[in-house]
PQR file with spaces between the fields and no chain letter, atoms N, CA, C, O and H, PARSE charges and radii, in Angstrom:
ATOM       1  N    MET     1     -11.089   -3.819   13.711 -0.4000 1.5000
ATOM       2  CA   MET     1     -10.210   -2.798   13.149 -0.0000 2.0000
ATOM       3  C    MET     1      -9.094   -3.431   12.327  0.5500 1.7000
ATOM       4  O    MET     1      -8.683   -2.912   11.290 -0.5500 1.4000
ATOM       5  N    ASP     2      -8.619   -4.568   12.827 -0.4000 1.5000
ATOM       6  CA   ASP     2      -7.547   -5.253   12.107 -0.0000 2.0000
ATOM       7  C    ASP     2      -8.031   -5.731   10.738  0.5500 1.7000
ATOM       8  O    ASP     2      -7.289   -5.706    9.756 -0.5500 1.4000
ATOM       9  H    ASP     2      -8.953   -4.989   13.670  0.4000 1.0000
ATOM      10  N    ARG     3      -9.279   -6.161   10.696 -0.4000 1.5000
ATOM      11  CA   ARG     3      -9.835   -6.641    9.417 -0.0000 2.0000
ATOM      12  C    ARG     3      -9.907   -5.507    8.400  0.5500 1.7000
ATOM      13  O    ARG     3      -9.560   -5.698    7.234 -0.5500 1.4000
ATOM      14  H    ARG     3      -9.882   -6.181   11.494  0.4000 1.0000
ATOM      15  N    LEU     4     -10.352   -4.338    8.827 -0.4000 1.5000
ATOM      16  CA   LEU     4     -10.425   -3.189    7.929 -0.0000 2.0000
ATOM      17  C    LEU     4      -9.035   -2.768    7.466  0.5500 1.7000
ATOM      18  O    LEU     4      -8.852   -2.418    6.301 -0.5500 1.4000
ATOM      19  H    LEU     4     -10.634   -4.183    9.774  0.4000 1.0000
ATOM      20  N    ALA     5      -8.069   -2.799    8.353 -0.4000 1.5000
ATOM      21  CA   ALA     5      -6.693   -2.431    7.989 -0.0000 2.0000
ATOM      22  C    ALA     5      -6.141   -3.394    6.948  0.5500 1.7000
ATOM      23  O    ALA     5      -5.464   -2.979    6.008 -0.5500 1.4000
ATOM      24  H    ALA     5      -8.217   -3.084    9.300  0.4000 1.0000
ATOM      25  N    ARG     6      -6.433   -4.688    7.118 -0.4000 1.5000
ATOM      26  CA   ARG     6      -5.978   -5.686    6.149 -0.0000 2.0000
ATOM      27  C    ARG     6      -6.655   -5.492    4.793  0.5500 1.7000
ATOM      28  O    ARG     6      -6.015   -5.614    3.749 -0.5500 1.4000
ATOM      29  H    ARG     6      -6.983   -5.025    7.882  0.4000 1.0000
ATOM      30  N    ILE     7      -7.945   -5.192    4.819 -0.4000 1.5000
ATOM      31  CA   ILE     7      -8.672   -4.934    3.571 -0.0000 2.0000
ATOM      32  C    ILE     7      -8.070   -3.742    2.843  0.5500 1.7000
ATOM      33  O    ILE     7      -7.898   -3.779    1.624 -0.5500 1.4000
ATOM      34  H    ILE     7      -8.465   -5.093    5.668  0.4000 1.0000
ATOM      35  N    MET     8      -7.750   -2.690    3.581 -0.4000 1.5000
ATOM      36  CA   MET     8      -7.166   -1.512    2.952 -0.0000 2.0000
ATOM      37  C    MET     8      -5.761   -1.794    2.420  0.5500 1.7000
ATOM      38  O    MET     8      -5.369   -1.235    1.395 -0.5500 1.4000
ATOM      39  H    MET     8      -7.889   -2.661    4.571  0.4000 1.0000
ATOM      40  N    GLU     9      -5.012   -2.638    3.090 -0.4000 1.5000
ATOM      41  CA   GLU     9      -3.697   -3.036    2.573 -0.0000 2.0000
ATOM      42  C    GLU     9      -3.846   -3.687    1.205  0.5500 1.7000
ATOM      43  O    GLU     9      -3.163   -3.318    0.250 -0.5500 1.4000
ATOM      44  H    GLU     9      -5.331   -3.092    3.922  0.4000 1.0000
ATOM      45  N    TYR    10      -4.746   -4.659    1.126 -0.4000 1.5000
ATOM      46  CA   TYR    10      -4.933   -5.359   -0.144 -0.0000 2.0000
ATOM      47  C    TYR    10      -5.550   -4.462   -1.214  0.5500 1.7000
ATOM      48  O    TYR    10      -5.305   -4.648   -2.406 -0.5500 1.4000
ATOM      49  H    TYR    10      -5.301   -4.959    1.902  0.4000 1.0000
ATOM      50  N    PHE    11      -6.353   -3.487   -0.780 -0.4000 1.5000
ATOM      51  CA   PHE    11      -6.890   -2.501   -1.726 -0.0000 2.0000
ATOM      52  C    PHE    11      -5.746   -1.734   -2.384  0.5500 1.7000
ATOM      53  O    PHE    11      -5.693   -1.621   -3.608 -0.5500 1.4000
ATOM      54  H    PHE    11      -6.551   -3.336    0.188  0.4000 1.0000
ATOM      55  N    TRP    12      -4.834   -1.208   -1.572 -0.4000 1.5000
ATOM      56  CA   TRP    12      -3.714   -0.440   -2.122 -0.0000 2.0000
ATOM      57  C    TRP    12      -2.785   -1.304   -2.953  0.5500 1.7000
ATOM      58  O    TRP    12      -2.243   -0.843   -3.958 -0.5500 1.4000
ATOM      59  H    TRP    12      -4.877   -1.300   -0.577  0.4000 1.0000
ATOM      60  N    LEU    13      -2.595   -2.554   -2.547 -0.4000 1.5000
ATOM      61  CA   LEU    13      -1.763   -3.457   -3.326 -0.0000 2.0000
ATOM      62  C    LEU    13      -2.403   -3.732   -4.691  0.5500 1.7000
ATOM      63  O    LEU    13      -1.715   -3.735   -5.712 -0.5500 1.4000
ATOM      64  H    LEU    13      -3.035   -2.928   -1.731  0.4000 1.0000
ATOM      65  N    THR    14      -3.701   -3.958   -4.705 -0.4000 1.5000
ATOM      66  CA   THR    14      -4.420   -4.217   -5.959 -0.0000 2.0000
ATOM      67  C    THR    14      -4.374   -2.998   -6.873  0.5500 1.7000
ATOM      68  O    THR    14      -4.097   -3.126   -8.066 -0.5500 1.4000
ATOM      69  H    THR    14      -4.260   -3.955   -3.875  0.4000 1.0000
ATOM      70  N    ILE    15      -4.640   -1.838   -6.330 -0.4000 1.5000
ATOM      71  CA   ILE    15      -4.595   -0.610   -7.130 -0.0000 2.0000
ATOM      72  C    ILE    15      -3.178   -0.368   -7.641  0.5500 1.7000
ATOM      73  O    ILE    15      -3.000    0.103   -8.764 -0.5500 1.4000
ATOM      74  H    ILE    15      -4.864   -1.734   -5.361  0.4000 1.0000
ATOM      75  N    GLY    16      -2.184   -0.678   -6.845 -0.4000 1.5000
ATOM      76  CA   GLY    16      -0.794   -0.525   -7.276 -0.0000 2.0000
ATOM      77  C    GLY    16      -0.447   -1.436   -8.438  0.5500 1.7000
ATOM      78  O    GLY    16       0.216   -1.009   -9.383 -0.5500 1.4000
ATOM      79  H    GLY    16      -2.328   -1.060   -5.933  0.4000 1.0000
ATOM      80  N    VAL    17      -0.882   -2.673   -8.382 -0.4000 1.5000
ATOM      81  CA   VAL    17      -0.606   -3.615   -9.469 -0.0000 2.0000
ATOM      82  C    VAL    17      -1.341   -3.188  -10.735  0.5500 1.7000
ATOM      83  O    VAL    17      -0.766   -3.185  -11.823 -0.5500 1.4000
ATOM      84  H    VAL    17      -1.420   -3.020   -7.614  0.4000 1.0000
ATOM      85  N    VAL    18      -2.616   -2.828  -10.589 -0.4000 1.5000
ATOM      86  CA   VAL    18      -3.400   -2.403  -11.758 -0.0000 2.0000
ATOM      87  C    VAL    18      -2.806   -1.137  -12.371  0.5500 1.7000
ATOM      88  O    VAL    18      -2.687   -1.035  -13.592 -0.5500 1.4000
ATOM      89  H    VAL    18      -3.084   -2.830   -9.705  0.4000 1.0000
ATOM      90  N    SER    19      -2.435   -0.181  -11.538 -0.4000 1.5000
ATOM      91  CA   SER    19      -1.868    1.051  -12.084 -0.0000 2.0000
ATOM      92  C    SER    19      -0.479    0.820  -12.685  0.5500 1.7000
ATOM      93  O    SER    19      -0.080    1.534  -13.604 -0.5500 1.4000
ATOM      94  H    SER    19      -2.532   -0.264  -10.546  0.4000 1.0000
ATOM      95  N    SER    20       0.257   -0.167  -12.178 -0.4000 1.5000
ATOM      96  CA   SER    20       1.552   -0.505  -12.791 -0.0000 2.0000
ATOM      97  C    SER    20       1.352   -1.067  -14.192  0.5500 1.7000
ATOM      98  O    SER    20       2.072   -0.710  -15.125 -0.5500 1.4000
ATOM      99  H    SER    20      -0.067   -0.748  -11.431  0.4000 1.0000
ATOM     100  N    LEU    21       0.376   -1.943  -14.327 -0.4000 1.5000
ATOM     101  CA   LEU    21       0.073   -2.492  -15.649 -0.0000 2.0000
ATOM     102  C    LEU    21      -0.388   -1.402  -16.609  0.5500 1.7000
ATOM     103  O    LEU    21       0.013   -1.372  -17.772 -0.5500 1.4000
ATOM     104  H    LEU    21      -0.208   -2.233  -13.570  0.4000 1.0000
ATOM     105  N    TRP    22      -1.233   -0.513  -16.107 -0.4000 1.5000
ATOM     106  CA   TRP    22      -1.726    0.586  -16.933 -0.0000 2.0000
ATOM     107  C    TRP    22      -0.582    1.519  -17.335  0.5500 1.7000
ATOM     108  O    TRP    22      -0.520    1.980  -18.474 -0.5500 1.4000
ATOM     109  H    TRP    22      -1.559   -0.538  -15.162  0.4000 1.0000
ATOM     110  N    THR    23       0.306    1.790  -16.405 -0.4000 1.5000
ATOM     111  CA   THR    23       1.455    2.652  -16.692 -0.0000 2.0000
ATOM     112  C    THR    23       2.371    2.002  -17.724  0.5500 1.7000
ATOM     113  O    THR    23       2.865    2.672  -18.631 -0.5500 1.4000
ATOM     114  H    THR    23       0.255    1.416  -15.479  0.4000 1.0000
ATOM     115  N    ALA    24       2.595    0.707  -17.586 -0.4000 1.5000
ATOM     116  CA   ALA    24       3.417    0.010  -18.575 -0.0000 2.0000
ATOM     117  C    ALA    24       2.771    0.091  -19.960  0.5500 1.7000
ATOM     118  O    ALA    24       3.460    0.275  -20.963 -0.5500 1.4000
ATOM     119  H    ALA    24       2.194    0.162  -16.850  0.4000 1.0000
ATOM     120  N    TRP    25       1.472   -0.044  -20.005 -0.4000 1.5000
ATOM     121  CA   TRP    25       0.765    0.060  -21.286 -0.0000 2.0000
ATOM     122  C    TRP    25       0.893    1.466  -21.871  0.5500 1.7000
ATOM     123  O    TRP    25       1.096    1.622  -23.076 -0.5500 1.4000
ATOM     124  H    TRP    25       0.912   -0.193  -19.190  0.4000 1.0000
ATOM     125  N    GLN    26       0.777    2.468  -21.039 -0.4000 1.5000
ATOM     126  CA   GLN    26       0.899    3.852  -21.504 -0.0000 2.0000
ATOM     127  C    GLN    26       2.316    4.132  -22.004  0.5500 1.7000
ATOM     128  O    GLN    26       2.492    4.837  -22.998 -0.5500 1.4000
ATOM     129  H    GLN    26       0.612    2.341  -20.060  0.4000 1.0000
ATOM     130  N    ILE    27       3.309    3.596  -21.335 -0.4000 1.5000
ATOM     131  CA   ILE    27       4.695    3.778  -21.792 -0.0000 2.0000
ATOM     132  C    ILE    27       4.890    3.085  -23.130  0.5500 1.7000
ATOM     133  O    ILE    27       5.596    3.588  -24.004 -0.5500 1.4000
ATOM     134  H    ILE    27       3.166    3.023  -20.528  0.4000 1.0000
ATOM     135  N    HIS    28       4.265    1.936  -23.283 -0.4000 1.5000
ATOM     136  CA   HIS    28       4.351    1.218  -24.554 -0.0000 2.0000
ATOM     137  C    HIS    28       3.685    2.012  -25.683  0.5500 1.7000
ATOM     138  O    HIS    28       4.216    2.083  -26.791 -0.5500 1.4000
ATOM     139  H    HIS    28       3.692    1.528  -22.573  0.4000 1.0000
ATOM     140  N    LEU    29       2.538    2.599  -25.404 -0.4000 1.5000
ATOM     141  CA   LEU    29       1.796    3.337  -26.441 -0.0000 2.0000
ATOM     142  C    LEU    29       2.396    4.708  -26.751  0.5500 1.7000
ATOM     143  O    LEU    29       2.562    5.078  -27.913 -0.5500 1.4000
ATOM     144  H    LEU    29       2.106    2.541  -24.504  0.4000 1.0000
ATOM     145  N    LEU    30       2.715    5.447  -25.703 -0.4000 1.5000
ATOM     146  CA   LEU    30       3.123    6.842  -25.872 -0.0000 2.0000
ATOM     147  C    LEU    30       4.636    7.041  -25.936  0.5500 1.7000
ATOM     148  O    LEU    30       5.108    8.037  -26.485 -0.5500 1.4000
ATOM     149  H    LEU    30       2.581    5.147  -24.759  0.4000 1.0000
ATOM     150  N    GLY    31       5.388    6.110  -25.383 -0.4000 1.5000
ATOM     151  CA   GLY    31       6.823    6.296  -25.255 -0.0000 2.0000
ATOM     152  C    GLY    31       7.159    6.765  -23.857  0.5500 1.7000
ATOM     153  O    GLY    31       6.284    7.152  -23.082 -0.5500 1.4000
ATOM     154  H    GLY    31       5.004    5.301  -24.937  0.4000 1.0000
ATOM     155  N    TRP    32       8.432    6.725  -23.553 -0.4000 1.5000
ATOM     156  CA   TRP    32       8.885    7.021  -22.196 -0.0000 2.0000
ATOM     157  C    TRP    32       8.643    8.469  -21.770  0.5500 1.7000
ATOM     158  O    TRP    32       8.109    8.722  -20.690 -0.5500 1.4000
ATOM     159  H    TRP    32       9.143    6.411  -24.183  0.4000 1.0000
ATOM     160  N    THR    33       9.033    9.407  -22.612 -0.4000 1.5000
ATOM     161  CA   THR    33       9.008   10.815  -22.201 -0.0000 2.0000
ATOM     162  C    THR    33       7.605   11.317  -21.841  0.5500 1.7000
ATOM     163  O    THR    33       7.444   11.886  -20.761 -0.5500 1.4000
ATOM     164  H    THR    33       9.466    9.202  -23.490  0.4000 1.0000
ATOM     165  N    PRO    34       6.589   11.140  -22.680 -0.5600 1.5000
ATOM     166  CA   PRO    34       5.276   11.664  -22.279  0.2800 2.0000
ATOM     167  C    PRO    34       4.581   10.834  -21.201  0.5500 1.7000
ATOM     168  O    PRO    34       3.706   11.351  -20.506 -0.5500 1.4000
ATOM     169  N    ALA    35       4.942    9.581  -21.046 -0.4000 1.5000
ATOM     170  CA   ALA    35       4.218    8.716  -20.109 -0.0000 2.0000
ATOM     171  C    ALA    35       4.913    8.536  -18.773  0.5500 1.7000
ATOM     172  O    ALA    35       4.363    7.869  -17.897 -0.5500 1.4000
ATOM     173  H    ALA    35       5.652    9.160  -21.611  0.4000 1.0000
ATOM     174  N    LYS    36       6.085    9.093  -18.579 -0.4000 1.5000
ATOM     175  CA   LYS    36       6.792    8.861  -17.314 -0.0000 2.0000
ATOM     176  C    LYS    36       6.087    9.502  -16.120  0.5500 1.7000
ATOM     177  O    LYS    36       6.318    9.108  -14.977 -0.5500 1.4000
ATOM     178  H    LYS    36       6.532    9.635  -19.291  0.4000 1.0000
ATOM     179  N    VAL    37       5.240   10.474  -16.379 -0.4000 1.5000
ATOM     180  CA   VAL    37       4.492   11.096  -15.281 -0.0000 2.0000
ATOM     181  C    VAL    37       3.526   10.093  -14.641  0.5500 1.7000
ATOM     182  O    VAL    37       3.179   10.248  -13.470 -0.5500 1.4000
ATOM     183  H    VAL    37       5.053   10.794  -17.307  0.4000 1.0000
ATOM     184  N    TYR    38       3.095    9.090  -15.367 -0.4000 1.5000
ATOM     185  CA   TYR    38       2.172    8.088  -14.842 -0.0000 2.0000
ATOM     186  C    TYR    38       2.827    7.161  -13.830  0.5500 1.7000
ATOM     187  O    TYR    38       2.127    6.412  -13.150 -0.5500 1.4000
ATOM     188  H    TYR    38       3.377    8.964  -16.318  0.4000 1.0000
ATOM     189  N    LEU    39       4.117    7.188  -13.714 -0.4000 1.5000
ATOM     190  CA   LEU    39       4.810    6.349  -12.727 -0.0000 2.0000
ATOM     191  C    LEU    39       4.492    6.760  -11.292  0.5500 1.7000
ATOM     192  O    LEU    39       4.680    5.975  -10.362 -0.5500 1.4000
ATOM     193  H    LEU    39       4.687    7.797  -14.267  0.4000 1.0000
ATOM     194  N    TRP    40       4.013    7.984  -11.113 -0.4000 1.5000
ATOM     195  CA   TRP    40       3.658    8.445   -9.775 -0.0000 2.0000
ATOM     196  C    TRP    40       2.518    7.628   -9.178  0.5500 1.7000
ATOM     197  O    TRP    40       2.510    7.370   -7.975 -0.5500 1.4000
ATOM     198  H    TRP    40       3.861    8.622  -11.869  0.4000 1.0000
ATOM     199  N    PHE    41       1.555    7.217  -10.003 -0.4000 1.5000
ATOM     200  CA   PHE    41       0.394    6.486   -9.491 -0.0000 2.0000
ATOM     201  C    PHE    41       0.784    5.181   -8.806  0.5500 1.7000
ATOM     202  O    PHE    41       0.419    4.986   -7.647 -0.5500 1.4000
ATOM     203  H    PHE    41       1.562    7.427  -10.981  0.4000 1.0000
ATOM     204  N    PRO    42       1.512    4.277   -9.469 -0.5600 1.5000
ATOM     205  CA   PRO    42       1.871    3.051   -8.753  0.2800 2.0000
ATOM     206  C    PRO    42       2.822    3.288   -7.576  0.5500 1.7000
ATOM     207  O    PRO    42       2.757    2.567   -6.581 -0.5500 1.4000
ATOM     208  N    MET    43       3.696    4.279   -7.676 -0.4000 1.5000
ATOM     209  CA   MET    43       4.610    4.553   -6.563 -0.0000 2.0000
ATOM     210  C    MET    43       3.828    4.971   -5.321  0.5500 1.7000
ATOM     211  O    MET    43       4.130    4.514   -4.219 -0.5500 1.4000
ATOM     212  H    MET    43       3.749    4.865   -8.484  0.4000 1.0000
ATOM     213  N    ILE    44       2.836    5.826   -5.488 -0.4000 1.5000
ATOM     214  CA   ILE    44       2.031    6.270   -4.350 -0.0000 2.0000
ATOM     215  C    ILE    44       1.216    5.108   -3.787  0.5500 1.7000
ATOM     216  O    ILE    44       1.101    4.962   -2.570 -0.5500 1.4000
ATOM     217  H    ILE    44       2.592    6.197   -6.384  0.4000 1.0000
ATOM     218  N    CYS    45       0.656    4.290   -4.661 -0.4000 1.5000
ATOM     219  CA   CYS    45      -0.136    3.143   -4.198 -0.0000 2.0000
ATOM     220  C    CYS    45       0.713    2.160   -3.409  0.5500 1.7000
ATOM     221  O    CYS    45       0.290    1.686   -2.354 -0.5500 1.4000
ATOM     222  H    CYS    45       0.750    4.409   -5.649  0.4000 1.0000
ATOM     223  N    PHE    46       1.901    1.848   -3.904 -0.4000 1.5000
ATOM     224  CA   PHE    46       2.773    0.925   -3.181 -0.0000 2.0000
ATOM     225  C    PHE    46       3.287    1.548   -1.883  0.5500 1.7000
ATOM     226  O    PHE    46       3.463    0.845   -0.888 -0.5500 1.4000
ATOM     227  H    PHE    46       2.244    2.233   -4.761  0.4000 1.0000
ATOM     228  N    ALA    47       3.527    2.850   -1.887 -0.4000 1.5000
ATOM     229  CA   ALA    47       3.934    3.522   -0.649 -0.0000 2.0000
ATOM     230  C    ALA    47       2.811    3.446    0.381  0.5500 1.7000
ATOM     231  O    ALA    47       3.074    3.216    1.562 -0.5500 1.4000
ATOM     232  H    ALA    47       3.384    3.421   -2.695  0.4000 1.0000
ATOM     233  N    MET    48       1.570    3.636   -0.044 -0.4000 1.5000
ATOM     234  CA   MET    48       0.436    3.527    0.869 -0.0000 2.0000
ATOM     235  C    MET    48       0.292    2.098    1.391  0.5500 1.7000
ATOM     236  O    MET    48      -0.016    1.892    2.565 -0.5500 1.4000
ATOM     237  H    MET    48       1.356    3.823   -1.002  0.4000 1.0000
ATOM     238  N    PHE    49       0.512    1.117    0.524 -0.4000 1.5000
ATOM     239  CA   PHE    49       0.445   -0.282    0.953 -0.0000 2.0000
ATOM     240  C    PHE    49       1.458   -0.560    2.051  0.5500 1.7000
ATOM     241  O    PHE    49       1.105   -1.135    3.081 -0.5500 1.4000
ATOM     242  H    PHE    49       0.762    1.284   -0.429  0.4000 1.0000
ATOM     243  N    PHE    50       2.710   -0.163    1.851 -0.4000 1.5000
ATOM     244  CA   PHE    50       3.742   -0.438    2.847 -0.0000 2.0000
ATOM     245  C    PHE    50       3.536    0.387    4.116  0.5500 1.7000
ATOM     246  O    PHE    50       3.826   -0.085    5.216 -0.5500 1.4000
ATOM     247  H    PHE    50       2.996    0.304    1.015  0.4000 1.0000
ATOM     248  N    TYR    51       3.037    1.613    3.971 -0.4000 1.5000
ATOM     249  CA   TYR    51       2.740    2.433    5.144 -0.0000 2.0000
ATOM     250  C    TYR    51       1.626    1.802    5.976  0.5500 1.7000
ATOM     251  O    TYR    51       1.729    1.727    7.200 -0.5500 1.4000
ATOM     252  H    TYR    51       2.801    1.996    3.078  0.4000 1.0000
ATOM     253  N    ARG    52       0.563    1.349    5.313 -0.4000 1.5000
ATOM     254  CA   ARG    52      -0.554    0.714    6.016 -0.0000 2.0000
ATOM     255  C    ARG    52      -0.093   -0.566    6.717  0.5500 1.7000
ATOM     256  O    ARG    52      -0.480   -0.825    7.857 -0.5500 1.4000
ATOM     257  H    ARG    52       0.480    1.410    4.318  0.4000 1.0000
ATOM     258  N    ARG    53       0.727   -1.358    6.041 -0.4000 1.5000
ATOM     259  CA   ARG    53       1.220   -2.607    6.626 -0.0000 2.0000
ATOM     260  C    ARG    53       2.079   -2.310    7.860  0.5500 1.7000
ATOM     261  O    ARG    53       1.916   -2.944    8.903 -0.5500 1.4000
ATOM     262  H    ARG    53       1.041   -1.148    5.115  0.4000 1.0000
ATOM     263  N    PHE    54       2.991   -1.346    7.733 -0.4000 1.5000
ATOM     264  CA   PHE    54       3.846   -0.968    8.857 -0.0000 2.0000
ATOM     265  C    PHE    54       2.997   -0.491   10.034  0.5500 1.7000
ATOM     266  O    PHE    54       3.234   -0.888   11.175 -0.5500 1.4000
ATOM     267  H    PHE    54       3.124   -0.831    6.886  0.4000 1.0000
ATOM     268  N    THR    55       2.017    0.351    9.759 -0.4000 1.5000
ATOM     269  CA   THR    55       1.174    0.899   10.814 -0.0000 2.0000
ATOM     270  C    THR    55       0.342   -0.191   11.475  0.5500 1.7000
ATOM     271  O    THR    55       0.209   -0.198   12.698 -0.5500 1.4000
ATOM     272  H    THR    55       1.824    0.673    8.832  0.4000 1.0000
ATOM     273  N    ARG    56      -0.218   -1.107   10.702 -0.4000 1.5000
ATOM     274  CA   ARG    56      -1.017   -2.196   11.267 -0.0000 2.0000
ATOM     275  C    ARG    56      -0.171   -3.065   12.192  0.5500 1.7000
ATOM     276  O    ARG    56      -0.621   -3.441   13.275 -0.5500 1.4000
ATOM     277  H    ARG    56      -0.109   -1.102    9.708  0.4000 1.0000
ATOM     278  N    ARG    57       1.036   -3.382   11.776 -0.4000 1.5000
ATOM     279  CA   ARG    57       1.905   -4.214   12.609 -0.0000 2.0000
ATOM     280  C    ARG    57       2.312   -3.498   13.893  0.5500 1.7000
ATOM     281  O    ARG    57       2.372   -4.112   14.958 -0.5500 1.4000
ATOM     282  H    ARG    57       1.401   -3.077   10.896  0.4000 1.0000
ATOM     283  N    LYS    58       2.590   -2.202   13.792 -0.4000 1.5000
ATOM     284  CA   LYS    58       2.944   -1.429   14.987 -0.0000 2.0000
ATOM     285  C    LYS    58       1.770   -1.381   15.953  0.5500 1.7000
ATOM     286  O    LYS    58       1.959   -1.530   17.160 -0.5500 1.4000
ATOM     287  H    LYS    58       2.541   -1.703   12.926  0.4000 1.0000
ATOM     288  N    MET    59       0.567   -1.177   15.443 -0.4000 1.5000
ATOM     289  CA   MET    59      -0.610   -1.106   16.313 -0.0000 2.0000
ATOM     290  C    MET    59      -0.873   -2.459   16.973  0.5500 1.7000
ATOM     291  O    MET    59      -1.314   -2.511   18.121 -0.5500 1.4000
ATOM     292  H    MET    59       0.413   -1.055   14.462  0.4000 1.0000
ATOM     293  N    ALA    60      -0.606   -3.551   16.259 -0.4000 1.5000
ATOM     294  CA   ALA    60      -0.758   -4.880   16.856 -0.0000 2.0000
ATOM     295  C    ALA    60       0.255   -5.075   17.981  0.5500 1.7000
ATOM     296  O    ALA    60      -0.078   -5.656   19.014 -0.5500 1.4000
ATOM     297  H    ALA    60      -0.247   -3.509   15.326  0.4000 1.0000
ATOM     298  N    GLN    61       1.469   -4.606   17.798 -0.4000 1.5000
ATOM     299  CA   GLN    61       2.483   -4.704   18.847 -0.0000 2.0000
ATOM     300  C    GLN    61       2.085   -3.882   20.061  0.5500 1.7000
ATOM     301  O    GLN    61       2.252   -4.326   21.197 -0.5500 1.4000
ATOM     302  H    GLN    61       1.740   -4.134   16.959  0.4000 1.0000
ATOM     303  N    TRP    62       1.555   -2.677   19.825 -0.4000 1.5000
ATOM     304  CA   TRP    62       1.129   -1.827   20.928 -0.0000 2.0000
ATOM     305  C    TRP    62      -0.020   -2.483   21.702  0.5500 1.7000
ATOM     306  O    TRP    62      -0.035   -2.458   22.932 -0.5500 1.4000
ATOM     307  H    TRP    62       1.419   -2.316   18.902  0.4000 1.0000
ATOM     308  N    ALA    63      -0.962   -3.059   20.994 -0.4000 1.5000
ATOM     309  CA   ALA    63      -2.100   -3.709   21.641 -0.0000 2.0000
ATOM     310  C    ALA    63      -1.638   -4.920   22.448  0.5500 1.7000
ATOM     311  O    ALA    63      -2.130   -5.156   23.552 -0.5500 1.4000
ATOM     312  H    ALA    63      -0.950   -3.080   19.994  0.4000 1.0000
ATOM     313  N    GLU    64      -0.700   -5.682   21.905 -0.4000 1.5000
ATOM     314  CA   GLU    64      -0.183   -6.849   22.617 -0.0000 2.0000
ATOM     315  C    GLU    64       0.555   -6.421   23.876  0.5500 1.7000
ATOM     316  O    GLU    64       0.392   -7.024   24.936 -0.5500 1.4000
ATOM     317  H    GLU    64      -0.301   -5.490   21.008  0.4000 1.0000
ATOM     318  N    ARG    65       1.369   -5.375   23.754 -0.4000 1.5000
ATOM     319  CA   ARG    65       2.109   -4.877   24.909 -0.0000 2.0000
ATOM     320  C    ARG    65       1.149   -4.360   25.986  0.5500 1.7000
ATOM     321  O    ARG    65       1.364   -4.576   27.179 -0.5500 1.4000
ATOM     322  H    ARG    65       1.501   -4.884   22.892  0.4000 1.0000
ATOM     323  N    LYS    66       0.090   -3.678   25.548 -0.4000 1.5000
ATOM     324  CA   LYS    66      -0.882   -3.146   26.503 -0.0000 2.0000
ATOM     325  C    LYS    66      -1.638   -4.269   27.207  0.5500 1.7000
ATOM     326  O    LYS    66      -1.914   -4.183   28.404 -0.5500 1.4000
ATOM     327  H    LYS    66      -0.084   -3.502   24.579  0.4000 1.0000
ATOM     328  N    SER    67      -1.975   -5.327   26.456 -0.4000 1.5000
ATOM     329  CA   SER    67      -2.683   -6.443   27.086 -0.0000 2.0000
ATOM     330  C    SER    67      -1.776   -7.198   28.052  0.5500 1.7000
ATOM     331  O    SER    67      -2.244   -7.691   29.079 -0.5500 1.4000
ATOM     332  H    SER    67      -1.751   -5.396   25.484  0.4000 1.0000
ATOM     333  N    ARG    68      -0.489   -7.296   27.739 -0.4000 1.5000
ATOM     334  CA   ARG    68       0.449   -7.942   28.670 -0.0000 2.0000
ATOM     335  C    ARG    68       0.604   -7.124   29.933  0.5500 1.7000
ATOM     336  O    ARG    68       0.665   -7.680   31.030 -0.5500 1.4000
ATOM     337  H    ARG    68      -0.109   -6.896   26.906  0.4000 1.0000
ATOM     338  N    GLU    69       0.670   -5.799   29.791 -0.4000 1.5000
ATOM     339  CA   GLU    69       0.822   -4.933   30.970 -0.0000 2.0000
ATOM     340  C    GLU    69      -0.422   -4.959   31.820  0.5500 1.7000
ATOM     341  O    GLU    69      -0.316   -4.912   33.046 -0.5500 1.4000
ATOM     342  H    GLU    69       0.621   -5.347   28.900  0.4000 1.0000
ATOM     343  N    SER    70      -1.602   -5.033   31.226 -0.4000 1.5000
ATOM     344  CA   SER    70      -2.827   -5.017   32.012 -0.0000 2.0000
ATOM     345  C    SER    70      -3.105   -6.358   32.680  0.5500 1.7000
ATOM     346  O    SER    70      -3.855   -6.420   33.654 -0.5500 1.4000
ATOM     347  H    SER    70      -1.688   -5.071   30.230  0.4000 1.0000
ATOM     348  N    SER    71      -2.504   -7.437   32.164 -0.4000 1.5000
ATOM     349  CA   SER    71      -2.717   -8.751   32.759 -0.0000 2.0000
ATOM     350  C    SER    71      -1.800   -9.007   33.947  0.5500 1.7000
ATOM     351  O    SER    71      -1.977  -10.006   34.645 -0.5500 1.4000
ATOM     352  H    SER    71      -1.895   -7.387   31.373  0.4000 1.0000
ATOM     353  N    ARG    72      -0.860   -8.167   34.191 -0.4000 1.5000
ATOM     354  CA   ARG    72       0.082   -8.338   35.313 -0.0000 2.0000
ATOM     355  C    ARG    72      -0.558   -8.058   36.620  0.5500 1.7000
ATOM     356  O    ARG    72       0.093   -8.155   37.660 -0.5500 1.4000
ATOM     357  H    ARG    72      -0.716   -7.356   33.625  0.4000 1.0000
């Protein structure tokens, strides 16, 4: 499960970087006003990346705590 969570973290990070580059290109081509709506894509991707990372770390802490309690 940890491996899948890590893969999904890097997936969202990769999509965030690619969409940031694409958004920068669109702002360059179209100008700020018509292209500012594209900023939502990288923001959502980076938010998902940080949410997934936070959740994975919390679940690892819970699993460690549970294994310590069961070993007593």
